[in-house]
N, CA, C and O atoms as a printed pandas DataFrame, in Angstrom:
     atom_number atom_name residue_name chain_id  residue_number  x_coord  y_coord  z_coord
0              1         N          MET        A               1    0.791   -0.989   -0.051
1              2        CA          MET        A               1    0.049    0.304    0.085
2              3         C          MET        A               1    0.875    1.447    0.307
3              4         O          MET        A               1    1.605    1.745    1.253
4              5         N          GLU        A               2    0.540    2.162   -1.019
5              6        CA          GLU        A               2    1.331    3.345   -0.781
6              7         C          GLU        A               2    0.692    4.808   -0.388
7              8         O          GLU        A               2   -0.345    5.242   -0.888
8              9         N          ASN        A               3    1.359    5.383    0.434
9             10        CA          ASN        A               3    0.653    6.835    0.829
10            11         C          ASN        A               3    0.633    7.728   -0.028
11            12         O          ASN        A               3    1.401    7.602   -0.981
12            13         N          HIS        A               4   -0.314    8.992    0.052
13            14        CA          HIS        A               4   -0.075    9.512   -1.434
14            15         C          HIS        A               4   -0.506   10.944   -0.395
15            16         O          HIS        A               4   -1.059   10.826    0.698
16            17         N          LEU        A               5   -0.171   12.065   -0.930
17            18        CA          LEU        A               5   -0.181   13.597   -0.514
18            19         C          LEU        A               5   -0.127   14.302   -2.336
19            20         O          LEU        A               5    0.601   14.026   -3.289
20            21         N          ALA        A               6   -1.193   15.218   -2.177
21            22        CA          ALA        A               6   -1.056   16.226   -2.917
22            23         C          ALA        A               6   -0.957   17.329   -2.716
23            24         O          ALA        A               6   -1.876   17.968   -2.203
24            25         N          LEU        A               7    0.385   17.953   -3.123
25            26        CA          LEU        A               7    0.457   19.426   -2.860
26            27         C          LEU        A               7    0.542   20.692   -3.943
27            28         O          LEU        A               7    0.439   20.503   -5.155
28            29         N          LEU        A               8    0.714   21.810   -3.438
29            30        CA          LEU        A               8    0.479   22.944   -4.327
30            31         C          LEU        A               8   -0.577   22.538   -5.562
31            32         O          LEU        A               8   -0.395   22.453   -6.777
32            33         N          GLY        A               9   -1.634   22.348   -4.816
33            34        CA          GLY        A               9   -2.748   22.326   -5.691
34            35         C          GLY        A               9   -2.550   21.404   -6.862
35            36         O          GLY        A               9   -2.644   21.605   -8.073
36            37         N          GLY        A              10   -2.246   20.329   -6.155
37            38        CA          GLY        A              10   -2.084   18.882   -7.424
38            39         C          GLY        A              10   -1.075   18.623   -7.881
39            40         O          GLY        A              10   -0.661   17.480   -8.079
40            41         N          LYS        A              11   -0.127   20.334   -8.292
41            42        CA          LYS        A              11    0.848   20.254   -9.277
42            43         C          LYS        A              11    2.041   19.042   -8.957
43            44         O          LYS        A              11    2.756   18.447   -9.763
44            45         N          LEU        A              12    1.959   18.911   -7.335
45            46        CA          LEU        A              12    3.307   18.159   -6.766
46            47         C          LEU        A              12    2.449   16.817   -5.977
47            48         O          LEU        A              12    1.371   16.910   -5.390
48            49         N          GLN        A              13    3.297   15.550   -6.168
49            50        CA          GLN        A              13    2.447   14.792   -5.358
50            51         C          GLN        A              13    3.981   14.250   -4.326
51            52         O          GLN        A              13    5.206   14.273   -4.452
52            53         N          LEU        A              14    3.151   13.880   -3.501
53            54        CA          LEU        A              14    4.474   13.056   -2.635
54            55         C          LEU        A              14    3.719   11.933   -2.468
55            56         O          LEU        A              14    2.488   11.949   -2.445
56            57         N          TYR        A              15    4.498   10.810   -2.330
57            58        CA          TYR        A              15    4.283    9.476   -1.697
58            59         C          TYR        A              15    4.980    8.654   -1.304
59            60         O          TYR        A              15    6.124    8.555   -1.749
60            61         N          GLN        A              16    4.483    7.791   -0.322
61            62        CA          GLN        A              16    5.889    6.524   -0.103
62            63         C          GLN        A              16    5.317    4.986   -0.271
63            64         O          GLN        A              16    4.437    4.273    0.209
64            65         N          ARG        A              17    6.175    4.934   -1.072
65            66        CA          ARG        A              17    6.169    3.150   -1.173
66            67         C          ARG        A              17    5.982    2.462   -0.437
67            68         O          ARG        A              17    6.446    2.846    0.637
68            69         N          SER        A              18    5.260    1.070   -0.359
69            70        CA          SER        A              18    5.216    0.238    0.745
70            71         C          SER        A              18    6.758   -0.796    1.228
71            72         O          SER        A              18    7.041   -1.547    2.162
72            73         N          ASN        A              19    7.523   -0.243   -0.138
73            74        CA          ASN        A              19    8.654   -1.000   -0.093
74            75         C          ASN        A              19    9.949   -0.248    0.279
75            76         O          ASN        A              19   11.041   -0.817    0.287
76            77         N          SER        A              20    9.746    1.363    0.661
77            78        CA          SER        A              20   10.583    2.399    1.228
78            79         C          SER        A              20   10.130    2.868    2.160
79            80         O          SER        A              20    8.994    3.247    2.443
80            81         N          ARG        A              21   11.209    2.843    2.757
81            82        CA          ARG        A              21   10.871    3.854    4.205
82            83         C          ARG        A              21   11.175    5.712    3.920
83            84         O          ARG        A              21   11.198    6.508    4.859
84            85         N          PHE        A              22   11.382    6.113    2.474
85            86        CA          PHE        A              22   11.662    7.101    2.303
86            87         C          PHE        A              22   10.305    7.907    1.005
87            88         O          PHE        A              22    9.765    7.202    0.152
88            89         N          TRP        A              23   10.071    9.083    1.122
89            90        CA          TRP        A              23    9.060    9.700    0.671
90            91         C          TRP        A              23    9.488   10.058   -0.556
91            92         O          TRP        A              23   10.626   10.525   -0.529
92            93         N          GLN        A              24    8.905    9.999   -1.800
93            94        CA          GLN        A              24    9.251   10.246   -3.107
94            95         C          GLN        A              24    8.489   11.127   -3.344
95            96         O          GLN        A              24    7.493   11.229   -2.628
96            97         N          CYS        A              25    8.706   12.064   -4.441
97            98        CA          CYS        A              25    8.012   13.165   -4.802
98            99         C          CYS        A              25    7.790   13.049   -6.678
99           100         O          CYS        A              25    8.373   12.178   -7.324
100          101         N          SER        A              26    7.192   13.713   -7.094
101          102        CA          SER        A              26    6.766   13.623   -8.824
102          103         C          SER        A              26    6.112   14.725   -9.121
103          104         O          SER        A              26    5.061   14.970   -8.529
104          105         N          ALA        A              27    6.597   15.561  -10.061
105          106        CA          ALA        A              27    5.970   16.726  -10.821
106          107         C          ALA        A              27    5.816   16.640  -12.344
107          108         O          ALA        A              27    6.653   16.055  -13.031
108          109         N          SER        A              28    4.584   17.314  -12.931
109          110        CA          SER        A              28    4.814   17.644  -14.403
110          111         C          SER        A              28    5.297   18.966  -14.424
111          112         O          SER        A              28    4.778   19.944  -13.886
112          113         N          VAL        A              29    6.345   18.916  -15.097
113          114        CA          VAL        A              29    7.298   20.312  -15.475
114          115         C          VAL        A              29    7.249   20.448  -16.835
115          116         O          VAL        A              29    7.589   19.403  -17.391
116          117         N          GLY        A              30    6.925   21.425  -17.665
117          118        CA          GLY        A              30    7.292   21.444  -19.168
118          119         C          GLY        A              30    6.734   20.076  -20.334
119          120         O          GLY        A              30    7.318   19.716  -21.357
120          121         N          GLY        A              31    5.587   19.589  -19.822
121          122        CA          GLY        A              31    5.122   18.140  -20.247
122          123         C          GLY        A              31    5.634   17.184  -20.072
123          124         O          GLY        A              31    5.202   16.149  -20.579
124          125         N          LYS        A              32    6.919   17.211  -19.156
125          126        CA          LYS        A              32    7.423   16.136  -18.900
126          127         C          LYS        A              32    7.285   15.722  -17.136
127          128         O          LYS        A              32    7.317   16.534  -16.212
128          129         N          GLN        A              33    7.137   14.294  -17.035
129          130        CA          GLN        A              33    7.032   13.961  -15.674
130          131         C          GLN        A              33    8.230   13.990  -14.923
131          132         O          GLN        A              33    9.184   13.642  -15.619
132          133         N          TRP        A              34    8.541   14.283  -13.730
133          134        CA          TRP        A              34    9.767   14.236  -12.987
134          135         C          TRP        A              34    9.486   13.592  -11.894
135          136         O          TRP        A              34    8.348   13.521  -11.431
136          137         N          ARG        A              35   10.662   12.983  -11.309
137          138        CA          ARG        A              35   10.616   11.921  -10.055
138          139         C          ARG        A              35   11.559   11.879   -9.170
139          140         O          ARG        A              35   12.553   11.392   -9.709
140          141         N          ALA        A              36   11.737   12.113   -8.201
141          142        CA          ALA        A              36   12.484   12.071   -7.130
142          143         C          ALA        A              36   12.737   11.611   -5.673
143          144         O          ALA        A              36   11.851   11.990   -4.906
144          145         N          THR        A              37   13.476   11.073   -5.249
145          146        CA          THR        A              37   13.407   11.116   -3.679
146          147         C          THR        A              37   13.821   12.291   -3.007
147          148         O          THR        A              37   14.643   13.147   -3.336
148          149         N          THR        A              38   12.950   12.151   -1.795
149          150        CA          THR        A              38   13.296   13.377   -0.523
150          151         C          THR        A              38   14.135   12.597    0.309
151          152         O          THR        A              38   14.377   13.302    1.288
152          153         N          LYS        A              39   14.480   11.931    0.378
153          154        CA          LYS        A              39   15.466   11.115    1.321
154          155         C          LYS        A              39   15.239   11.546    2.665
155          156         O          LYS        A              39   16.122   11.930    3.432
156          157         N          GLN        A              40   13.968   11.464    2.929
157          158        CA          GLN        A              40   13.118   11.554    4.323
158          159         C          GLN        A              40   12.174   10.603    4.795
159          160         O          GLN        A              40   11.352   10.093    4.034
160          161         N          GLU        A              41   12.230   10.383    5.787
161          162        CA          GLU        A              41   11.396    9.330    6.340
162          163         C          GLU        A              41   10.091   10.192    6.903
163          164         O          GLU        A              41    8.965    9.695    6.947
164          165         N          ASN        A              42   10.386   11.534    7.324
165          166        CA          ASN        A              42    9.427   12.046    8.169
166          167         C          ASN        A              42    8.470   13.040    7.197
167          168         O          ASN        A              42    8.920   14.091    6.741
168          169         N          VAL        A              43    7.218   12.618    6.960
169          170        CA          VAL        A              43    6.509   13.436    6.229
170          171         C          VAL        A              43    6.525   15.033    5.880
171          172         O          VAL        A              43    6.552   15.634    4.806
172          173         N          ASN        A              44    6.500   15.432    7.138
173          174        CA          ASN        A              44    6.624   16.997    7.253
174          175         C          ASN        A              44    8.163   17.492    6.653
175          176         O          ASN        A              44    8.261   18.522    5.986
176          177         N          LEU        A              45    9.236   16.706    6.947
177          178        CA          LEU        A              45   10.503   17.162    6.117
178          179         C          LEU        A              45   10.408   16.850    4.798
179          180         O          LEU        A              45   10.683   17.673    3.925
180          181         N          ALA        A              46   10.056   15.771    4.570
181          182        CA          ALA        A              46    9.691   15.613    2.746
182          183         C          ALA        A              46    9.272   16.400    2.025
183          184         O          ALA        A              46    9.705   16.775    0.936
184          185         N          THR        A              47    7.881   16.882    2.921
185          186        CA          THR        A              47    7.216   17.985    2.212
186          187         C          THR        A              47    8.028   19.363    1.774
187          188         O          THR        A              47    8.023   20.038    0.744
188          189         N          LYS        A              48    8.622   19.449    2.846
189          190        CA          LYS        A              48    9.819   20.720    2.641
190          191         C          LYS        A              48   10.517   20.676    1.320
191          192         O          LYS        A              48   10.573   21.424    0.345
192          193         N          VAL        A              49   11.132   19.292    1.719
193          194        CA          VAL        A              49   12.061   19.193    0.424
194          195         C          VAL        A              49   11.620   19.011   -0.833
195          196         O          VAL        A              49   12.154   19.532   -1.812
196          197         N          ALA        A              50   10.662   18.290   -0.870
197          198        CA          ALA        A              50    9.761   18.399   -2.269
198          199         C          ALA        A              50    9.288   19.559   -2.590
199          200         O          ALA        A              50    9.214   19.491   -3.817
200          201         N          GLN        A              51    8.964   20.462   -2.310
201          202        CA          GLN        A              51    8.455   21.918   -2.370
202          203         C          GLN        A              51    9.825   23.190   -2.646
203          204         O          GLN        A              51    9.716   24.295   -3.177
204          205         N          ASP        A              52   10.886   22.619   -2.148
205          206        CA          ASP        A              52   12.124   23.045   -2.865
206          207         C          ASP        A              52   12.271   22.784   -4.128
207          208         O          ASP        A              52   13.293   23.137   -4.716
């Protein structure tokens, strides 16, 4: 099971995969989908990293 959060009006997604302790983020920029790890286990810290 994955946890999902929508940030910045849905433009940024934050999610945690069931097989990972870290939160991941994804966003669509210029018609391309970008994904990255926040390298954070805490959702509050992961949110700050993802928004930066």
